[in-house]
N, C-alpha and C positions, 0 to 999 in steps of 0.2 A: 197554494195560490192566493188564498184570502189573506194570509200573512204578507205575501209579496205585495198585494194590493194596498194594505195598510201602510207598509213601509214606503212604497212608491208615492202614496198620497202625502205622507209626512214629509218626504224629501222634496216633493213638488212645492208644497206651501212654505217650506223652510228656506228655499233658495230663491234668489231673485236679484234684481238690481240694487235693492236695499238690503243690507246685512242686518238680520234680526237674530239675537241670541236664542238658542234653543229653549232655555228656561222661560224666556219671555213669550216665545211661541206657545208653549204649553199653558202658561198663565192665561193667555188670550183665548185659547181653545176651551179651557175649563171655566171661563168667566171670571178669573181673578184679575186684580189690578195689574196694569202693564206700565212699566217705567216711562214709556213714550206713547202718547195718544196716537200719534201718526202711525206707529207700528200696528196698533189695533185696527185702525182704519184700513191700512194696506191689506192686512190679513183677511178681514171680513168682507171688504168691498171689492177686492181685486183677486187675491190669491185663491181663496176658497171657492168663489164662483168659477174661476178658471179651472181649478182642479176638478170640480164636479162636472164642468163642461167636458173636460178631457175624458172623464169616466164614461159619460153618456155617448160621446162621439166614438170612442174606441170600442165600447161594447156594442153600440148600435150598428156601426159599419161592419164589424166582425161578424155579427149575427146575420146581417143582410147578405154578406158574402157567402156565408155557409148555406143560407137558403137558396141562393142562386146556383151555387155549385152542385147542390143536391138536386134541385129541380131540373137543371139541364144536364146533369151528370157530366160536367165539363170542368176540369181543374183550373181553366183559365177564366171562368166566369167570376164576376165580382158584383158588388152592389150597384154598379153603374151600367150593366150590360143592357138594361131595358130602356136606356135613354132618359131615366128619371132625373138623374143628376144633371144631364145635359139640358133638360127642360128648366131646371133651377138656374143654371148658368145663363140660359136664354132670357129668362125673366129678369135676372140682374142686369144683363147686357142691354135689354130694351129700356130699363129704367135709367141706367147710367149713360148709355150712348145713343139711345133712341131719339133724344131731343134733336139731334142733328138731322135725322131722317124725317121728323114730323114738325119741322120748322119751329122748334123752341117751345112746344106745348109743355114739355117738362124741363125745368131748369136744373142746373147742377146743384143749386142750393137746396133743392127739394130732396136730394138724395141723402139719406142718413141710414144708420144701422137698422132702424125699424122698417123704413120703407123698402130697404134692400131685402130684408127677411120676408116681407109680405110679397114683393115681386117674385122672389125666388120660389116661395111657397106656391104661388099661383102658377108659375111656370111648370114646376114639378107635378102639381095636381093635374094640369091640363094634359101633360104627357102620360101620366098614370091613367087618366080617364080614357085616353085613346088606346093605350095598351090593353086595358081591361076590355074595351069594346072589340079590339082585334082578337083577343083571346077567346071571345065567344064564337068567332068564325073560323079560327084556326085550331085544328085538332092536334097537329104535330108540334111537339114542344120545341124541337130544333128550329122549325120555321118561325116560331115566336121569338126565339133568340136572335135569328137573323133580322127579323123585323125590328126588334129593339135596337140592334146595332145600326140599322138604317135610320131610325129616328134620331139616334145620337149623331150620325153623320149630317143629317139635315139641319139640326139645331146648331151644330158646330159651323156649318157653312153660313148660316144666317149671322152668327156671331162674327165670323170673319168679314162678312160684308159690312156689318155695322162698324167693326174696328177699322176698316179701310177708309170709311167716310167720316169718322169722328175726329175731333181734335185731340191734341196730345194730352190735355189735362184730363179729359174724360177717359181716354184710353188708359192712362196711368191709374186712374181710380179703379177701373175694371180689373186691371192686372193685379193690383194690390188685393182686391177681393178674391181673385182666383188663386192667390198664394195660400189662402186658408188662414183662419185665425180663430182661436178659442178664448181670447182674452177680452172680448168686447161685450159679453152678455151681462145684462143686469139680472137681478133676482127674478123679476116677472118673466123675462124672456127665458131664463133658465127653467122656470116652472112649466112654461108652455112646451119647451123642448122635452122636458121630463115626461109630460103627458103623452106626447107623440111616441117617444121611445117605449114607454110602458105599454101602450096599446099595441105597438108592433111586437113587443116581447110576448104579450098575452096571446096574440094571434099565432105566433111561432110555437108557443107551448101547446096550443090546441092542435097544431099540425104535426106533432112529433111522430105519431103513428104513420101518417101519410108520408112523411119524409123518410122514415126507415124503409117503408115499402118501395118508394121510388128508387132507392139505391139499387134494387134488383130489377128495375125496368118497369115500364108502364103496364105491360101485360100481367106481370106478377102482381102488381098493385091492384089491378082490376080483379084478379082471382081472389084477392083477400077482401073484396067488397068495398074497396076505396073508391069514392066518387072523385075521379080525377079532375073533372071540370071544376067542382067546388073547391077541391084542394088547391088547384092552380090559382083560382081567384084569391083565396085566402093568403097564399104565399106571396103573390104579386102585390096585394094590398099591404101586407106586412112590410115587404121590402120597400114599397113606395113611401110608407110612413117613416121608416127608419132612414133610408138614404135621402129621400127628398127633404124631410124635416132637418136632418143634420146639415145637408148642403145649404139649405136656406139660412140657417143660423150661423154656421161655421165656415161656409165656403166648401169647395171641393177638396177633400182630403184624400190623397193618393195612398196606395200600398196597403193600408190597414185591412180593408175589406177583402182584398185578394189573398194576402199572405197569411193572416192570422189563422184562418181555418186549417191551412196546411201545417203550420207550426204546431197547432193544437193536436192534429192527428199524429204528427211525429212524436209528440210528448206522451200522449195517452195510448197510442196504438189501438184506437177504438173507432168504430163506425156508428155506434148507437147514439142517436141524437139526445137521448136522456142524459148522456154524459157530455157529448160535444156541445150542446146548446149552452149550459151554464159555464163550461170550461172556456169556450170561445169568447164569451162575454167578459169573463174575468181576465183572460189573457190579453184581449184587446184593450181593456181599460188600463192594465199595467203597462203595456207597451206604449200607449198613448201618453200616459203620465210621464214615463221616462223620456220619450221624445220631446215632450213639451219642456221638461226640465233642461234638456240640452239646448232646445231652441231659444230659451230665454237668457242664455249665457249668464250664469250666476255671477254677481258682483259687477256686471256690465250693464250699461243703459241700452245696449242694442238687443234686438229680438230678431232672430232669424225666421224666415218663413217656415211654418210647421210642415208644409208639403215637402220642402227640401230635406228636412231632418228625417221624416218618416221613410223617404225613399233611399237616402244616402246610407242611413244606419240599417234599415230593415232589409233591403234587397240583398246585400252581401251575406247577411245572416241566413236568409232562405237558401241562397246558392250553396253556402257551406253545408247546411243541413242536408240538402238533397244530394250533394256530392258524397257526403259521408255515409248517408243511408243507401246510396246507389239506386234508390227507387222512390217513387212518390206513392204514399199511401192514399188510395182513393177508391 
């Protein structure tokens, strides 16, 4: 899988709207002189940051999906079930379309990639904070799942109201953001996203024992001496950092978080999170790189929405695997 990751990374930075010879690509990567300076600029300031963003997005969403499916023991759970991604969407919607509702205090010109990331981060953080507070009062994990879904419904309703009252230009800007994009991050933004994903991964690694115990039920986990309340907090915070941070910087990316954990279980036929955790991250990164390669339509100036590619390509694959296996491993 690591070899697949390297191959997918190379293919991703080698293909694009501008055709770059493979030997010139290698020269640029290894610091040698390149025949065309613009090629060097394209590789290092656009394609490589985009490829690293795809790796972070794919691995982070896949890991957060695995955490949620294990915590709730629900194969349909994904990284967005707690409403954290919806909170990020609400933050972006308030920034882009909220000016209509608050009489122009925010102008459209104020909206840019940095302000969008900040607004989406604040939105996801606020929802995460509410979910953590609710988790202190709710003992039943399934009740927490339902509450998270309700938070998602509330934020979606607010976004719908904002969309109804806003003008066409702002609505179009929000729709473009909701398509998802991994090609707009600068190196400083990529560094910040890397920190968020790294902290989420570290918290997930610390929860491996708890995750394995939760697969057999909460009562069994208690009998092993697992502090369920503490474990739940850590898993929720890790998911919030991963899903919320990625949504803030790349927009809502569909399919990856829900499907990759199932694809990984089909491939490895394992339930141990010591195996699943790194495998899910690599699998998600590979799949995201391949989807982005297809989305950027090599040799064409057009770029398709990454959300469309992840769902159109990925969903039939999952259906085919489940039909062939005749059962879902969970």
